[in-house]
C-alpha positions in Angstrom: 0.1 0.0 0.0 1.0 3.8 -0.9 2.4 5.9 2.3 -0.7 8.1 4.0 -1.9 11.3 2.1 -2.9 12.7 5.3 -0.4 12.9 8.2 -1.5 12.3 11.5 -4.5 10.3 10.4 -4.8 7.0 11.7 -4.7 4.3 8.2 -3.6 1.0 9.9 -3.3 -1.0 6.5 -0.9 1.7 4.7 2.5 0.9 4.7 4.9 4.0 3.8 7.6 2.8 1.4 11.0 3.3 1.5 11.2 6.7 -1.3 7.9 7.9 -0.3 5.4 8.8 -3.1 5.4 12.4 -4.8 2.8 14.3 -4.4 0.6 17.2 -6.1 -2.1 19.3 -4.9 -5.0 20.0 -6.5 -8.6 21.8 -5.8 -12.1 20.7 -7.2 -13.2 24.3 -6.4 -13.4 24.5 -2.9 -12.0 20.9 -2.2 -8.5 20.3 -1.9 -7.2 17.3 -3.1 -4.0 15.6 -2.4 -2.4 13.1 -5.3 0.0 10.6 -4.7 1.9 8.0 -6.9 4.6 5.3 -6.7 6.3 3.3 -9.4 4.9 0.3 -11.0 7.3 -2.2 -11.6 8.0 -5.3 -13.6 9.8 -8.4 -11.3 13.3 -7.2 -11.3 12.4 -4.0 -10.5 12.2 -2.4 -14.0 9.4 -0.3 -15.0 6.9 -1.1 -17.3 8.0 1.8 -19.5 11.1 4.5 -19.5 9.6 8.0 -17.9 8.7 10.2 -21.5 11.5 12.4 -19.5 14.3 12.3 -16.9 12.7 13.9 -13.6 14.5 15.8 -10.9 14.1 13.5 -8.6 16.1 10.1 -10.6 17.6 8.0 -8.5 20.8 6.0 -8.8 20.3 3.2 -10.9 21.2 0.7 -8.6 19.3 1.9 -5.9 15.5 2.4 -5.2 13.2 3.6 -8.2 12.8 7.1 -9.0 9.4 8.5 -7.9 7.0 9.4 -10.5 6.4 13.0 -11.2 2.8 14.1 -11.5 0.5 16.1 -13.3 -3.0 17.1 -13.1 -6.4 19.2 -14.3 -9.5 19.9 -12.7 -12.0 20.8 -14.8 -16.3 21.6 -13.9 -18.5 20.3 -15.6 -21.7 21.4 -14.3 -22.8 23.1 -11.2 -20.7 21.7 -9.0 -19.4 18.7 -10.3 -15.9 18.4 -11.3 -13.7 16.2 -13.3 -10.1 15.5 -11.7 -7.4 14.0 -14.2 -4.1 12.6 -13.1 -1.0 11.5 -14.9 2.1 10.0 -13.8 5.2 11.1 -16.0 5.5 6.6 -15.7 3.1 4.0 -15.0 2.5 4.1 -11.1 0.0 3.6 -8.6 -2.0 7.0 -8.5 -4.1 7.3 -5.2 -6.5 10.8 -5.0 -7.1 11.9 -1.3 -9.6 14.6 0.3 -12.2 14.7 2.7 -15.5 16.8 3.0 -17.0 18.1 6.6 -19.3 15.3 8.1 -22.0 18.0 9.0 -25.6 16.5 8.6 -24.4 13.3 7.1 -27.1 10.2 7.4 -26.0 7.8 5.2 -22.9 6.6 3.3 -24.0 4.4 0.0 -21.4 2.1 -1.9 -22.2 -0.3 -4.9 -20.9 -2.9 -2.0 -22.8 -2.0 0.8 -25.2 -4.4 1.9 -27.0 -3.4 4.3 -24.7 -1.4 6.2 -25.7 2.3 5.8 -24.3 3.7 8.6 -20.7 5.6 8.4 -18.3 3.2 8.3 -14.7 4.2 10.0 -11.5 5.6 7.5 -9.5 3.2 9.4 -11.2 -0.1 7.7 -9.6 -2.1 5.3 -9.5 -0.6 1.4 -12.4 -2.0 -0.6 -11.5 -3.4 -4.1 -13.9 -2.4 -7.5 -13.0 -4.3 -10.4 -14.6 -5.9 -13.6 -15.2 -9.1 -11.3 -16.9 -7.5 -8.0 -17.8 -3.9 -6.7 -18.3 -0.7 -8.8 -15.9 2.5 -8.0 -18.7 4.7 -7.0 -19.6 6.0 -3.4 -22.2 9.0 -2.4 -22.1 10.2 1.3 -25.7 11.8 2.2 -27.4 14.4 3.8 -30.5 15.2 5.5 -33.3 15.7 2.7 -31.0 12.8 0.8 -28.7 15.7 -0.2 -25.8 13.7 -1.6 -23.0 15.9 0.2 -20.3 14.3 -2.5 -20.7 11.6 -4.5 -17.9 9.9 -6.5 -17.0 7.7 -9.1 -13.7 6.1 -11.1 -13.7 6.0 -14.7 -11.5 2.9 -14.4 -14.3 -0.1 -14.6 -11.9 -2.8 -15.2 -8.9 -3.2 -13.8 -9.1 -3.0 -10.0 -9.3 0.0 -7.9 -8.6 0.2 -4.0 -11.2 2.6 -2.2 -11.5 3.7 1.0 -13.8 6.0 3.0 -15.0 6.9 6.2 -15.6 8.8 9.2 -12.4 10.9 10.8 -12.0 9.9 14.1 -9.6 12.9 14.3 -11.6 16.1 12.9 -15.0 15.3 12.5 -14.6 15.1 8.5 -15.3 12.1 5.9 -12.4 11.3 4.4 -12.1 9.6 0.7 -9.0 8.1 -1.2 -9.2 6.0 -4.4 -5.6 4.6 -6.1 -5.2 3.0 -9.3 -2.8 1.7 -11.5 -2.5 4.7 -14.2 -0.5 5.2 -16.9 0.5 8.3 -18.4 -1.9 7.7 -21.0 -5.1 7.6 -19.3 -3.7 8.7 -15.9 -6.9 8.3 -12.8 -9.9 10.5 -13.7 -12.3 10.9 -11.1 -15.8 12.3 -11.3 -16.8 14.6 -8.3 -20.3 15.7 -7.4 -20.7 18.6 -4.6 -23.9 19.9 -6.3 -26.0 18.6 -3.2 -28.7 17.3 -5.7 -30.4 14.4 -5.1 -27.9 11.3 -4.0 -30.1 9.6 -6.9 -30.0 11.9 -9.4 -26.2 12.1 -9.0 -25.6 7.9 -9.4 -27.6 8.1 -12.3 -25.8 10.8 -14.1 -22.1 8.7 -12.9 -24.1 5.7 -15.0 -24.6 8.3 -17.3 -20.4 9.7 -17.1 -19.4 5.9 -17.4 -20.7 5.7 -21.1 -22.4 3.9 -23.5 -21.3 -0.1 -24.2 -24.5 -1.9 -22.7 -26.2 -3.8 -25.1 -29.4 -3.8 -26.2 -31.9 -5.2 -23.8 -34.8 -6.8 -25.5 -38.7 -6.0 -23.7 -38.4 -9.9 -22.5 -36.2 -9.1 -20.0 -38.2 -6.7 -18.3 -41.1 -8.5 -18.2 -41.7 -10.8 -14.9 -39.9 -14.3 -15.1 -40.5 -17.5 -13.1 -37.5 -18.9 -11.4 -37.0 -22.6 -10.4 -34.4 -22.1 -7.7 -37.1 -21.6 -4.0 -39.7 -23.9 -5.9 -37.3 -26.7 -6.3 -33.8 -26.3 -5.3 -31.9 -28.8 -7.1 -34.6 -31.2 -7.4 -35.6 -30.6 -11.5 -36.5 -32.3 -14.5 -38.4 -31.5 -17.3 -41.6 -33.0 -16.1 -41.5 -30.0 -13.5 -40.7 -27.1 -15.3 -42.8 -28.1 -17.7 -45.2 -28.3 -15.1 -44.7 -24.4 -14.4 -44.5 -23.0 -17.7 -48.0 -23.0 -19.0 -49.3 -21.5 -15.3 -46.4 -19.0 -15.6 -47.2 -17.5 -19.3 -50.9 -17.6 -18.2 -50.2 -14.8 -14.8 -47.8 -12.7 -17.4 -44.3 -14.2 -16.8 -42.1 -14.3 -20.5 -39.5 -16.4 -19.1 -38.1 -19.5 -16.8 -35.2 -20.1 -15.7 -33.9 -23.1 -15.0 -31.6 -23.3 -12.1 -29.2 -25.5 -10.1 -29.6 -29.4 -10.3 -30.5 -30.1 -14.3 -26.6 -31.1 -14.6 -26.6 -34.0 -11.9 -28.5 -36.4 -10.0 -26.7 -35.2 -6.5 -29.2 -32.8 -4.2 -26.0 -32.2 -1.6 -26.6 -28.1 -2.7 -22.4 -28.1 -3.2 -20.8 -27.7 -6.4 -18.8 -30.9 -6.2 -20.8 -32.4 -9.4 -20.2 -29.1 -11.7 -18.2 -28.2 -14.5 -19.3 -31.0 -17.1 -22.5 -29.1 -17.8 -23.9 -32.2 -19.2 -28.0 -33.0 -18.9 -28.7 -35.3 -16.9 -29.9 -38.2 -18.9 -32.9 -38.9 -16.1 -34.0 -35.6 -15.5 -33.0 -34.0 -19.0 -33.4 -37.1 -20.8 -33.8 -34.8 -24.6 -32.8 -31.8 -23.4 -33.3 -29.8 -27.1 -37.0 -31.2 -27.1 -37.6 -30.1 -23.6 -36.9 -26.8 -24.4 -38.9 -26.4 -27.3 -41.6 -27.3 -25.5 -41.5 -24.7 -22.9 -40.6 -22.4 -25.6 -43.8 -23.2 -27.2 -45.7 -21.7 -24.2 -44.5 -18.2 -25.0 -41.5 -18.5 -22.6 -37.9 -17.3 -23.1 -35.5 -20.4 -21.4 -32.4 -19.4 -19.5 -30.3 -22.4 -18.3 -28.0 -21.8 -15.3 -24.0 -22.4 -14.7 -21.6 -21.8 -12.1 -19.3 -20.2 -14.3 -15.6 -20.6 -12.1 -16.3 -24.1 -10.6 -14.9 -27.3 -11.5 -16.6 -29.9 -8.8 -14.2 -32.6 -6.7 -16.7 -35.7 -8.3 -16.7 -34.4 -11.8 -13.9 -36.0 -14.7 -12.6 -32.9 -15.4 -11.2 -32.6 -12.0 -7.6 -34.1 -12.3 -7.2 -32.3 -15.5 -7.8 -29.0 -14.3 -5.5 -29.5 -10.9 -2.8 -27.1 -12.5 -4.5 -24.7 -13.7 -7.1 -23.1 -10.6 -7.1 -20.4 -8.5 -8.0 -22.0 -5.5 -10.4 -24.8 -3.8 -13.0 -23.4 -2.1 -13.7 -26.1 0.7 -17.4 -25.9 1.8 -18.3 -26.0 -1.8 -16.5 -28.8 -2.9 -14.9 -27.3 -5.6 -12.0 -25.6 -8.1 -12.1 -21.8 -9.2 -10.2 -22.1 -12.1 -7.8 -20.1 -13.6 -8.9 -18.1 -16.6 -5.1 -16.9 -17.5 -5.2 -20.1 -19.1 -7.0 -20.3 -23.1 -7.3 -24.0 -22.7 -9.6 -23.1 -20.0 -11.6 -20.0 -21.1 -12.0 -22.0 -23.9 -13.6 -24.9 -22.1 -15.9 -22.7 -20.4 -16.8 -20.5 -23.3 -17.7 -24.2 -24.8 -20.3 -25.3 -22.3 -21.5 -22.2 -22.2 -22.3 -21.9 -25.6 -23.7 -25.4 -26.2 -26.8 -24.5 -24.7 -27.3 -21.8 -26.9 -25.9 -23.4 -29.9 -27.6 -26.4 -29.5 -29.8 -26.6 -27.0 -32.3 -23.9 -28.7 -31.8 -21.5 -24.8 -33.0 -18.2 -25.2 -30.5 -16.9 -22.3 -27.7 -17.7 -19.7 -28.0 -17.4 -16.0 -24.3 -16.6 -15.0 -23.5 -17.4 -11.5 -20.1 -16.6 -9.2 -18.4 -14.3 -11.4 -16.9 -12.8 -8.4 -15.5 -16.0 -7.3 -12.8 -15.6 -9.8 -11.4 -12.1 -7.7 -9.1 -14.3 -5.0 -6.6 -12.9 -2.9 -3.3 -14.0 -3.8 -3.9 -16.0 -7.1 -1.2 -18.2 -8.3 1.8 -17.4 -10.7 0.7 -18.3 -14.0 2.2 -21.5 -15.6 3.7 -21.0 -19.3 0.6 -21.8 -21.1 -1.4 -18.6 -19.8 -1.6 -15.9 -21.8 -2.7 -13.1 -19.1 -0.4 -11.6 -16.8 -3.7 -11.2 -14.2 -6.9 -12.6 -12.9 -8.7 -9.8 -14.7 -7.2 -10.0 -18.0 -8.2 -13.3 -18.1 -11.8 -12.5 -16.7 -11.9 -10.4 -19.7 -11.0 -12.3 -22.0 -13.5 -15.3 -20.9 -16.9 -12.7 -20.9 -15.7 -11.8 -24.2 -15.6 -15.7 -25.6 -19.0 -16.1 -24.4 -22.5 -16.5 -26.6 -23.7 -12.9 -28.0 -26.8 -12.2 -28.1 -29.2 -14.0 -26.3 -30.1 -13.0 -22.8 -27.7 -13.3 -19.8 -28.5 -12.5 -16.5 -25.8 -11.5 -13.6 -26.2 -11.0 -10.1 -24.6 -8.7 -6.9 -22.2 -8.2 -6.0 -20.6 -8.3 -9.6 -22.1 -5.1 -10.7 -19.3 -3.1 -12.7 -20.2 -1.6 -15.6 -17.3 -3.2 -17.0 -20.1 -6.3 -17.4 -22.6 -3.6 -18.9 -21.3 -5.3 -23.0 -21.9 -8.8 -21.8 -25.0 -8.8 -20.2 -29.0 -8.1 -20.4 -29.8 -8.2 -16.6 -28.9 -8.6 -13.3 -30.6 -10.0 -10.5 -30.0 -9.4 -6.4 -28.1 -11.4 -4.2 -30.2 -14.0 -2.1 -32.3 -13.0 0.3 -35.2 -15.7 0.6 -38.3 -14.3 2.4 -36.6 -11.0 2.8 -38.9 -8.1 1.7 -36.7 -5.2 2.9 -33.5 -6.5 2.1 -34.7 -7.4 -2.0 -36.1 -3.9 -2.1 -33.4 -2.2 -0.7 -30.7 -4.4 -3.2 -33.1 -4.1 -6.4 -33.0 0.2 -5.4 -29.1 -0.1 -5.0 -28.4 -2.3 -8.3 -31.1 0.5 -10.3 -29.0 3.5 -9.2 -26.4 2.3 -11.6 -27.2 -0.4 -13.4 -27.2 1.9 -16.3 -28.9 -0.2 -19.6 -29.5 -3.6 -17.6 -32.8 -4.6 -16.1 -32.7 -4.9 -13.0 -34.1 -8.2 -11.0 -35.3 -9.1 -8.0 -34.4 -12.1 -6.1 -36.8 -14.9 -6.5 -40.3 -14.7 -4.7 -41.0 -17.2 -2.4 -43.6 -17.7 0.1 -45.3 -20.3 2.4 -48.1 -22.3 1.2 -50.2 -21.2 3.8 -49.2 -17.0 3.2 -51.8 -14.6 3.6 -52.5 -12.6 0.1 -51.8 -9.9 1.2 -48.3 -10.7 2.4 -47.6 -11.8 -1.2 -49.1 -8.4 -2.5 -46.5 -6.5 -0.2 -43.5 -9.0 -1.4 -44.2 -8.0 -5.4 -44.3 -4.1 -3.5 -41.2 -4.7 -2.1 -39.8 -5.0 -6.0 -41.9 -3.1 -7.7 -39.4 -0.6 -9.7 -37.5 -4.0 -10.4 -38.5 -7.3 -12.4 -40.0 -10.0 -10.2 -38.9 -13.1 -10.3 -41.3 -16.4 -9.3 -40.6 -19.1 -7.0 -43.5 -21.0 -5.9 -45.5 -23.8 -7.2 -47.5 -21.8 -8.9 -50.3 -25.4 -9.6 -50.5 -25.4 -5.7 -51.3 -21.8 -5.1 -55.0 -20.9 -3.2 -57.3 -18.8 -5.3 -56.3 -16.1 -3.1 -52.5 -16.0 -3.7 -53.1 -16.7 -7.2 -55.5 -13.6 -7.4 -52.7 -11.5 -5.9 -49.9 -12.4 -7.6 -52.0 -12.2 -10.8 -53.2 -8.7 -10.0 -49.2 -7.5 -9.2 -48.0 -8.9 -12.0 -50.3 -7.2 -14.3 -49.8 -4.0 -12.8 -45.9 -4.7 -13.2 -46.6 -5.3 -17.2 -48.7 -2.3 -17.5 -46.5 0.6 -16.0 -42.9 -1.6 -16.9 -42.5 1.7 -18.7 -42.6 3.9 -15.9 -41.4 1.5 -12.9 -37.9 0.6 -15.1 -37.5 3.2 -17.2 -38.7 6.4 -15.4 -36.9 9.2 -13.1 -36.0 7.4 -10.0 -36.3 8.9 -6.4 -36.0 6.5 -3.4 -35.7 8.3 -0.3 -34.2 8.0 3.0 -31.1 5.5 2.3 -30.1 5.5 6.1 -33.9 3.8 6.8 -33.7 1.4 3.9 -35.8 3.2 1.4 -39.0 3.7 3.5 -40.8 5.2 -0.6 -39.3 5.1 -3.9 -40.8 6.6 -6.4 -40.7 6.9 -10.1 -42.6 9.5 -12.6 -42.2 9.8 -16.6 -45.1 12.2 -18.4 -47.8 12.6 -16.1 -47.3 9.8 -14.2 -46.1 9.4 -10.6 -46.2 5.4 -8.8 -44.7 5.7 -5.2 -44.2 2.5 -2.7 -44.8 2.9 0.4 -42.9 0.8 3.0 -43.4 2.8 6.0 -46.0 5.5 7.8 -44.6 8.8 5.6 -46.5 11.4 3.8 -46.9 10.7 0.6 -46.6 14.2 -2.3 -49.0 14.3 -4.7 -48.4 15.5 -7.9 -49.8 19.0 -9.0 -51.3 17.1 -12.3 -51.4 13.6 -14.0 -51.9 10.5 -11.8 -50.7 9.5 -8.9 -50.3 5.2 -8.2 -49.7 4.6 -4.6 -49.0 0.9 -3.8 -49.1 0.5 0.2 -46.5 -2.2 1.3 -46.6 -1.6 4.9 -49.0 -2.9 7.3 -50.5 0.4 8.4 -53.8 0.9 6.0 -54.0 5.0 6.9 -52.2 6.8 4.8 -51.5 10.6 4.4 -51.0 12.1 0.9 -49.1 15.9 1.3 -51.4 18.5 -0.8 -49.8 21.5 -2.5 -52.4 23.5 -3.7 -56.1 23.3 -4.1 -58.0 20.6 -6.6 -59.9 17.6 -6.8 -59.2 14.1 -7.4 -61.1 10.9 -8.6 -59.8 8.5 -6.3 -60.1 4.5 -6.2 -59.1 1.8 -4.0 -57.8 -1.4 -4.7 -57.2 -4.1 -2.6 -54.1 -6.8 -2.5 -56.1 -9.1 -4.8 -57.3 -6.0 -7.5 -60.6 -5.9 -6.0 -62.2 -2.4 -6.2 -62.6 -1.4 -1.9 -64.4 2.1 -3.1 -64.1 4.9 -5.2 -64.9 8.9 -5.0 -64.6 12.1 -5.7 -61.9 14.2 -3.4 -61.4 17.5 -2.4 -57.9 18.1 -2.3 -57.1 21.2 0.6 -53.2 22.2 1.1 -52.0 20.3 3.9 -52.3 16.5 4.8 -54.9 14.7 3.6 -55.8 11.1 4.8 -57.0 8.0 2.9 -57.2 4.4 3.7 -55.5 2.1 1.3 -55.3 -1.6 2.4 -52.2 -3.5 3.5 -50.9 -4.8 -0.1 -53.5 -2.2 -1.8 -53.1 0.3 -4.2 -54.3 3.8 -4.6 -55.3 5.4 -8.3 -55.6 9.4 -7.7 -56.1 10.8 -11.2 -56.3 14.7 -10.1 -58.8 17.0 -12.6 -57.5 19.8 -14.5 -57.7 22.9 -12.7 -60.3 25.2 -14.6 
């Protein structure tokens, strides 16, 4: 690690170097930036390229490497938004550090934040963002959901080290971002101090990262059926086909067959993955089976644990020289994509599903497992120096022009060219976690469709709680994972009603202006708007703002049915209330007076408030 750029601040995971870093001071508006660098060396101490000009701090050729010389520029690209570029005169590890007053801060949003939205300490270990895991972005959020400081790095492929947190010595919030940089590219950073809604600043980060994503077909944004929670590994052609018809009839447009199709092992490990042949008993004729499911009007996606080769496969001995590590609890090895033979093996297996069996897409799991600590030195057959480079080459070999689902925590925009959808990480029967994870994904997913973790419920669950699970993922694509043939009429009614709402309003819900509230409270209210339509989901007893014109749809995901509407100007509206199953509970014309107006919306229910034009 580099020497600290902030003397007097405890950073226990930083180690000073023998030569000490070079240093450059810049300013982004009112914000001082400290930029430092260390040489990047090949084995033996040679720099990867010579410096463009001999620096003043050149050292003895036999002594420590000379310190890089830094140049930098800061450009204001909008009101309170700056782009910072720091360039070394030779390849170097470059760091930019800054601090802001921690005044009015309520939460710290990060792509790898999980359920934690508190303010971390600055002395915690740095996080790594790379193509395989995480994304180099974060936002310190203050009262009113204003972004006190949103940052993002332009480097989204290669590893970026990030440290953020409360500086205990000063009451400030500290940041630094560091990665290896060349004179040509440098380290490029976006800093947003505009004080706008944090979601707006993150949406602009996604825009700043730029185009390069695939065209996402409409089917990727429609409800889907997944076998995982419903069947676990007990999956076969008959059970999948039994769910296909009901799923299509309810409004699903895809079916995702998860683990279990390749083996008769039911032990929940990965000891039998890697050969990827349909099990002859469970799927005796997979091409005919796929055609039968597709005839119901469903796209078919098949699951793969991309990096794993299990101990109990015929491949085990063959891949031993080409492994990154062994996962005891998974009973499988993670193979090394630095080797062309490994990439050909993995890519060839996935290609067969599309080209030979007629699949419409792939569910690719565990890309993050490639990000191992201290990988072994590559052997002579490797054509990549780093695992990161091997992953990039592997992904470039995977099938194109098909649906591809990825999953948290591999959320880097570097993956946009290879995928059409990204799913929240597993959180069975945890509606609040599913809400938080899907909202987090929506904030930086760029062109990809965001999918919820699969929804499941106990056979005796009430229809209103089925509905509230769906409302908790209202701004993502729901994946249903229950036995559809065993639902009660009431459960099926709730499912049918809310899936129809997802489908009818997908444009607003998934592509409208997106405004989640209070990340510190796990987003107790979320709103999307497009044109004259506003859709708000309420997950806690907070007032809901009524728009000046158009139609407000209010989904009640909270147990309280007394809903407060915040009205800014007098007017009238036609109010219709639906219960969790879509049955009309009441309809009336309302006079709206400025202030708070109470309406009754049952748990799992929906309010439609159509504002009448003011004469």
